[in-house]
N, C-alpha and C positions, 0 to 999 in steps of 0.2 A: 760337831754334832754328829754323832755315829746313827745311821737310820738304815734299816733295813725293810726290805719289802716282806709285810706280813704273809702268815700261811694261814689258812681255814682253821689250823687248831688253836689259835689265836684269839676266834671270835667271841668267845665269853671274856677274856681279858679286854678286849678292845670296846668291848659292849659298854662293860665297869667302868672304863677309863672315860669314855665319852658322855654316859650319865654322870659320873662324878665332873666333871669337866663342866658340863653345861646346866646342871643342877642348877646352881646360884642365878643363871640366867634366866631360866624357864621359870623359876620362884618369882624373879623381879616382874617379869610381863604376864606372868600369869596363864601362858600357853604352851603348847608342845613346840618344839623345836625339831627340825628333820634329825639333827645328829644325835640328839640326846633319845628320839624313839625310832631310829633307824632299825632296818632288818640287814645288818652288817654282812649276813650270810650272801644275801643279794646283791649288795653293793661288790663284791668279789667277782662278779661277773661283767660290771659295765666301769668299775673304776680301779685306781691304784691305792693300795693302803700301805704305808710306811709307818715303821714304828721305832722308838728308841727305848733302850731299858730293857729289862727282863722278858722272857715272853710271857711269865704267869703275872706279871704287874708292871706293864710297859710307863714310862714317865710321860712319853707324848705320842699323839699320834697325828699323821697329816693324811687326807682322802683327796686325792687328785681324778681330775675326769680329763683326758686328753680330747679336744675338739677339733677339729680340721682345721680350725683357725687361729686358737688360743689354747691355753691351758687352763682350765678352772679348779680352783681350790674350791671344794666341795665342805671341807671340815679342817680347822686346826685346833687340836686340843691337848691341852697340857694337865697332867695331873694335880690335884689341888696341892698336894705335897711340893711340888717342884714349881709351884708359879715364882717369878721373880728370878728365876736363874737365867733368863732370856733363851730359854728352850721355843718359846713362839717365834723369836726372831731369826733361828736356826732352821726352822719349820719354813718360815717365809723364804729365806736363804735357799733351801734345798730346792722348793717348788720353782722359784725362779730360774736355778740354774739346769734343773731338769727341762723346764719350758726350753732354755737355750738348746741343751743337747738334742731335745726333740725337735727342732727346727721351728720353734714358735716364740713369736717376737713379742707376744701379748700375755699376760696372765688377767685372769679375772677371777673375781671374789665378791661376796655380799655377806652383810650384816646388818641386822635390825636397825633401825635408827634409833631406837630408844638406849642402843648400847652406845652411848657417846664416846666412852673412852675406847671404844673398839675403833669407832671413826675417826677418831684422833689420832689414834697409833698408825691406821693404814695409813692416815693422810701424812703422817711423819715418816712413814716408810717409802713414801714415793708415790701412792696410789692415788688415782684421782677419780672423782664421782664422774661417772658416766651417765647415771640416771638415779630417780627415787621412785621406784616402783609403789603405787598407792594399792594397798589392798583394804578389803573392808575393816580388818582386824589389825593392820600393821603396816608401817612403811619400810620399806627394803632398800638399801643403800646399795647400788651396784658398784663397784669397783675396778678400775683396771690400771694395769702400770705396763708400758713398753719395755722389754728386757732386751738390750744391745747385745749383738754378740750372735744371734743365734744361726745355728750350722743345722743344715739337713742335708 
């Protein structure tokens, strides 16, 4: 998978991709999801945004936030037309490789407990449930995975 660092000029296309990718999940649970409704211009200040495909219509996007002791996957999105092509797996692989290169031995991510297919997929990919966060309107499953070979 060829990923490249996104530029600010791609914000409208990234916003459209995120909204299209997360719309079915938002509809399913009837509430806003941060990756659907985010201010992506603001995210450029604190996070890394990586995309694949043409600038005007990216196929997939990965938003990661390096932390002192781990790498957080904030969003992993695949355009609906590209679902089923293993782009999500490519995004996860890239994030894990990026964590290793940056010297992080741990990758973290989270998802809504009601997205059972996502929970099962992350578990198949080797992510362990660290905890389930109880909120008044949802339960958030927090995952982590150790990545071997971290260098820094």
